C-alpha positions as CSV (number, residue, x, y, z in Angstrom):
1,M,30.6,8.6,-3.0
2,H,27.4,10.3,-1.7
3,R,25.4,8.9,-4.7
4,A,26.7,5.4,-3.9
5,R,25.8,5.7,-0.2
6,R,22.3,6.9,-1.0
7,L,21.8,4.0,-3.4
8,L,23.0,1.5,-0.8
9,L,20.7,2.9,1.9
10,T,17.8,2.8,-0.5
11,L,18.5,-0.9,-1.3
12,I,18.8,-1.8,2.3
13,W,15.3,-0.3,3.0
14,C,13.7,-1.6,-0.2
15,F,11.2,-4.4,-0.9
16,A,8.2,-4.2,1.3
17,C,4.5,-3.4,1.5
18,G,1.6,-3.8,3.9
19,P,-1.8,-5.2,2.9
20,L,-3.8,-2.4,1.3
21,L,-1.8,0.1,3.4
22,A,0.0,2.0,0.7
23,Q,0.0,5.1,-1.6
24,M,-2.9,4.5,-4.0
25,P,-2.9,2.9,-6.5
26,F,0.4,1.4,-5.5
27,Y,1.0,-1.3,-2.9
28,T,4.4,0.3,-2.1
29,D,4.0,3.1,0.5
30,N,5.8,6.5,0.4
31,A,7.5,8.3,3.3
32,D,4.9,11.1,3.6
33,V,2.2,11.1,6.2
34,T,-1.2,12.7,6.3
35,D,-1.1,16.4,7.3
36,R,-1.6,17.3,11.0
37,G,-5.3,17.8,11.8
38,T,-6.4,16.3,8.5
39,L,-8.7,13.3,7.9
40,H,-7.8,11.5,4.7
41,F,-10.3,9.1,3.1
42,E,-9.6,6.6,0.4
43,F,-11.7,4.2,-1.5
44,F,-10.8,1.8,-4.3
45,N,-12.4,-1.1,-6.2
46,E,-10.1,-3.8,-7.6
47,Y,-11.4,-6.6,-9.8
48,D,-9.0,-9.5,-10.4
49,G,-9.0,-12.6,-12.5
50,L,-7.3,-15.4,-10.4
51,Q,-4.6,-17.9,-11.3
52,S,-5.8,-21.3,-12.6
53,A,-4.3,-22.9,-9.5
54,Q,-7.0,-21.1,-7.4
55,Y,-9.8,-23.1,-9.0
56,P,-12.7,-23.3,-8.3
57,N,-12.1,-19.6,-7.3
58,L,-12.2,-17.6,-10.6
59,R,-12.4,-13.9,-9.8
60,Q,-12.3,-11.6,-6.8
61,N,-13.6,-8.1,-6.3
62,T,-12.2,-6.0,-3.5
63,S,-13.7,-2.8,-2.3
64,N,-11.5,-1.1,0.3
65,F,-12.3,1.8,2.6
66,K,-9.5,3.5,4.4
67,F,-9.2,6.4,6.9
68,N,-6.0,8.2,7.9
69,Y,-5.6,11.0,10.5
70,G,-2.5,13.2,10.9
71,F,-1.0,13.8,14.3
72,P,2.0,16.0,15.4
73,H,5.6,14.9,15.2
74,G,5.1,13.1,11.8
75,L,2.6,10.5,13.1
76,E,-0.4,9.1,11.2
77,F,-3.1,6.8,12.4
78,D,-4.7,4.4,9.9
79,V,-7.7,2.1,9.8
80,D,-9.2,0.3,6.8
81,F,-11.5,-2.6,6.0
82,P,-12.3,-4.4,2.7
83,Y,-15.6,-5.7,1.3
84,L,-15.0,-8.8,-0.8
85,A,-16.8,-10.8,-3.4
86,I,-15.2,-14.1,-4.5
87,Y,-16.8,-15.7,-7.6
88,R,-16.4,-19.4,-8.2
89,A,-17.0,-22.0,-10.9
90,P,-20.6,-23.2,-11.6
91,G,-21.7,-25.4,-8.8
92,S,-19.7,-23.5,-6.2
93,Q,-21.4,-20.8,-4.2
94,A,-19.8,-17.3,-4.2
95,S,-18.7,-15.6,-1.0
96,I,-19.6,-11.9,-0.3
97,G,-19.0,-10.0,2.8
98,F,-16.5,-7.9,4.9
99,G,-12.9,-9.1,5.1
100,D,-10.3,-8.6,7.9
101,A,-10.1,-5.0,9.2
102,D,-6.7,-3.5,10.3
103,T,-5.4,-0.5,12.1
104,G,-1.9,0.9,12.4
105,I,0.4,3.8,13.0
106,K,3.0,5.3,10.7
107,W,5.9,7.6,11.7
108,N,8.0,9.8,9.3
109,F,11.0,9.8,11.6
110,Y,13.5,11.3,9.1
111,R,12.8,14.1,6.8
112,A,15.4,14.3,4.1
113,K,17.4,17.4,3.8
114,R,18.5,19.1,0.5
115,P,21.0,18.5,-0.9
116,L,20.1,14.9,-0.1
117,S,22.6,12.7,1.8
118,V,20.1,9.8,2.6
119,P,16.5,9.2,1.6
120,A,13.5,10.2,3.6
121,L,12.7,7.4,6.0
122,S,9.4,6.2,7.7
123,A,8.1,3.1,9.5
124,S,4.7,1.7,10.1
125,L,3.2,-1.0,12.4
126,Y,-0.1,-2.6,11.6
127,L,-2.4,-5.0,13.4
128,E,-5.1,-6.9,11.4
129,F,-8.1,-8.4,13.1
130,P,-9.9,-11.6,12.0
131,T,-13.2,-9.9,11.2
132,G,-13.8,-11.8,8.0
133,D,-15.4,-15.3,7.8
134,P,-12.6,-17.8,7.2
135,S,-15.0,-20.6,6.2
136,Q,-16.0,-18.4,3.2
137,E,-12.4,-17.5,2.5
138,L,-13.3,-13.8,3.4
139,G,-10.8,-13.7,6.2
140,S,-7.7,-15.6,7.5
141,G,-9.0,-16.4,11.0
142,L,-5.6,-15.0,12.3
143,R,-4.5,-11.8,14.0
144,D,-1.7,-10.3,11.8
145,Y,1.2,-8.2,13.0
146,W,3.1,-6.4,10.3
147,L,6.2,-4.1,10.5
148,N,7.0,-2.0,7.4
149,S,10.0,0.2,6.7
150,I,9.9,2.9,3.9
151,A,12.5,4.9,2.0
152,Q,11.7,7.7,-0.5
153,E,14.3,9.0,-2.9
154,P,13.6,11.9,-5.3
155,L,15.4,11.4,-8.6
156,S,14.4,14.9,-9.7
157,D,11.8,17.5,-8.8
158,K,9.2,15.4,-10.7
159,T,10.4,11.9,-10.4
160,R,10.8,9.7,-7.2
161,L,11.5,6.2,-6.1
162,N,9.8,4.5,-3.2
163,A,11.1,1.4,-1.7
164,N,9.9,-0.7,1.4
165,F,11.0,-3.6,3.4
166,G,8.4,-5.5,5.5
167,Y,8.2,-8.4,7.9
168,L,5.0,-10.0,9.0
169,F,5.9,-11.8,12.2
170,A,2.5,-13.4,12.9
171,G,-0.4,-14.2,10.7
172,N,-0.5,-13.9,6.9
173,T,-0.9,-11.3,4.1
174,S,-4.1,-12.7,2.5
175,T,-7.0,-10.5,1.5
176,G,-9.7,-13.0,0.5
177,V,-8.0,-15.6,-1.7
178,L,-5.1,-13.3,-2.7
179,G,-1.8,-13.0,-0.8
180,V,0.5,-15.3,1.0
181,Q,-1.5,-17.6,3.2
182,T,0.2,-19.2,6.3
183,T,-0.9,-20.8,9.5
184,R,1.5,-19.1,11.9
185,G,4.5,-18.5,9.7
186,H,6.7,-15.4,9.0
187,V,6.4,-13.6,5.7
188,Y,8.8,-11.2,3.9
189,T,7.2,-8.7,1.6
190,G,8.7,-6.2,-0.8
191,G,8.0,-3.5,-3.3
192,V,9.6,-0.8,-5.4
193,S,7.7,1.9,-7.2
194,W,8.7,4.6,-9.6
195,Q,6.5,7.7,-10.1
196,H,6.7,10.8,-12.4
197,D,4.7,14.0,-12.4
198,F,3.9,14.5,-16.1
199,T,1.8,17.5,-15.3
200,P,0.9,19.3,-12.1
201,R,-2.2,17.2,-11.9
202,L,-1.2,13.9,-13.6
203,T,1.2,11.4,-12.0
204,L,2.0,8.0,-13.6
205,G,4.2,5.2,-12.4
206,A,5.1,1.5,-12.2
207,E,5.7,-1.0,-9.4
208,L,7.0,-4.4,-8.7
209,Y,5.8,-6.2,-5.6
210,A,6.7,-9.6,-4.0
211,A,6.0,-11.6,-0.9
212,I,7.4,-15.0,0.2
213,A,6.8,-17.1,3.3
214,A,9.9,-18.0,5.4
215,D,8.9,-21.6,5.3
216,N,8.0,-22.8,1.8
217,G,5.6,-25.3,3.2
218,L,3.5,-22.6,4.9
219,G,2.3,-20.4,2.1
220,K,2.1,-19.3,-1.5
221,D,4.6,-16.9,-3.2
222,Q,3.4,-13.6,-4.6
223,L,5.0,-11.7,-7.5
224,Q,3.1,-9.0,-9.4
225,A,3.6,-5.8,-11.4
226,L,1.4,-2.7,-11.5
227,S,1.2,0.3,-13.7
228,G,-1.1,3.2,-12.9
229,G,-1.4,6.7,-11.6
230,A,-3.5,9.5,-10.1
231,Y,-5.2,12.6,-11.5
232,Q,-5.7,15.5,-9.0
233,F,-9.1,17.2,-9.7
234,T,-8.8,19.7,-6.8
235,K,-6.4,20.4,-4.0
236,L,-8.4,18.0,-1.8
237,M,-9.5,15.3,-4.2
238,S,-7.8,12.9,-6.7
239,V,-8.8,9.8,-8.7
240,T,-6.6,6.8,-9.1
241,F,-6.3,4.0,-11.6
242,A,-4.1,0.9,-12.3
243,L,-3.7,-2.3,-14.2
244,L,-1.9,-5.2,-12.5
245,G,-1.0,-8.8,-13.0
246,G,1.2,-11.5,-11.7
247,S,2.7,-14.9,-12.4
248,H,2.5,-16.7,-9.0
249,I,-0.5,-18.3,-7.4
250,A,-0.9,-15.6,-4.6
251,S,-1.1,-12.8,-7.3
252,P,-4.0,-11.9,-9.6
253,R,-3.5,-13.2,-13.1
254,L,-4.9,-9.9,-14.4
255,G,-6.7,-7.1,-12.7
256,G,-7.8,-3.5,-12.8
257,Q,-8.3,-0.9,-10.0
258,V,-10.1,2.5,-9.8
259,G,-10.5,4.7,-6.8
260,F,-10.5,8.2,-5.3
261,E,-9.1,10.0,-2.2
262,V,-10.3,13.1,-0.4
263,D,-8.8,15.3,2.3
264,F,-11.0,16.8,5.1
265,P,-9.0,19.5,7.0
266,L,-10.4,19.6,10.5
267,R,-8.2,22.4,11.8
268,H,-9.4,26.0,11.6
269,T,-6.0,27.2,10.4
270,P,-4.3,25.4,7.6
271,A,-1.3,23.3,8.5
272,A,1.9,23.1,6.5
273,P,2.0,19.9,4.4
274,Q,3.9,17.2,6.2
275,S,6.2,16.3,3.4
276,A,9.0,13.9,4.1
277,F,11.4,16.5,2.7
278,N,12.5,19.7,4.4
279,Q,12.1,21.7,1.2
280,I,8.9,21.2,-0.7
281,S,9.0,21.8,-4.4
282,S,5.2,21.6,-5.0
283,P,3.1,21.8,-1.8
284,S,0.1,19.6,-1.6
285,P,-2.4,19.0,1.2
286,S,-2.4,15.3,0.6
287,R,0.2,12.7,1.8
288,R,-0.2,11.1,-1.6
289,S,1.7,13.8,-3.5
290,P,5.2,14.2,-2.1
């Protein structure tokens, strides 16, 4: 009965992501937050081949810079901004420049107890500003409001399942020419990721991500899969990598991603890791390693 209840709650909370707001290299976020008093920096570069329906757009390169800071009571403040390059067919000029910047707050409001009865639960709210040039397809020209819910279920000490449900109630999910594009429509987003710690340093996983506009006339559907992981060089630094691809127009046809993340503890005394679980099997200073 308890297992069935946990599964039901996980499914209720599943299927969501925010735009570039997740646990690298995955689009699906986990329930953990950055440790209190710690500045967390992430960078990744993703190079994507676009669907034929995007012609004359052929390829997009996204370099993303993200900062997180951990506050008391399971709160985290986020800000990130992408730098985009959109390459087009001969005769069409490429577009290069900054995209839409966003900021948000994440709250881990339920830390799961062991033995588990329900998953660890978090929620996040993000606001994206139209800082990119829409005439060059670098930005949407809209202000986006995005609410995301997160559930994290450990299947074992080394394996976990992350599931989100998201609702964009104004704006769209586009980053450059990728993502669901709407005028002022609502978008439902979703993602489920599975991750396993093969060694204390190496984590690998897979993910399925989707997004769809509430009105079929407003946008483009997105469905993509990702496989990748992270390797922890030190307690404060990891590198990430992934391959991804999709079958719908708003997804990349095929792409690759590499990045890194670094923690900068700003407190003089070390803080306990803010894991989404009350009992921590393998403490880590980073929110990226539950």
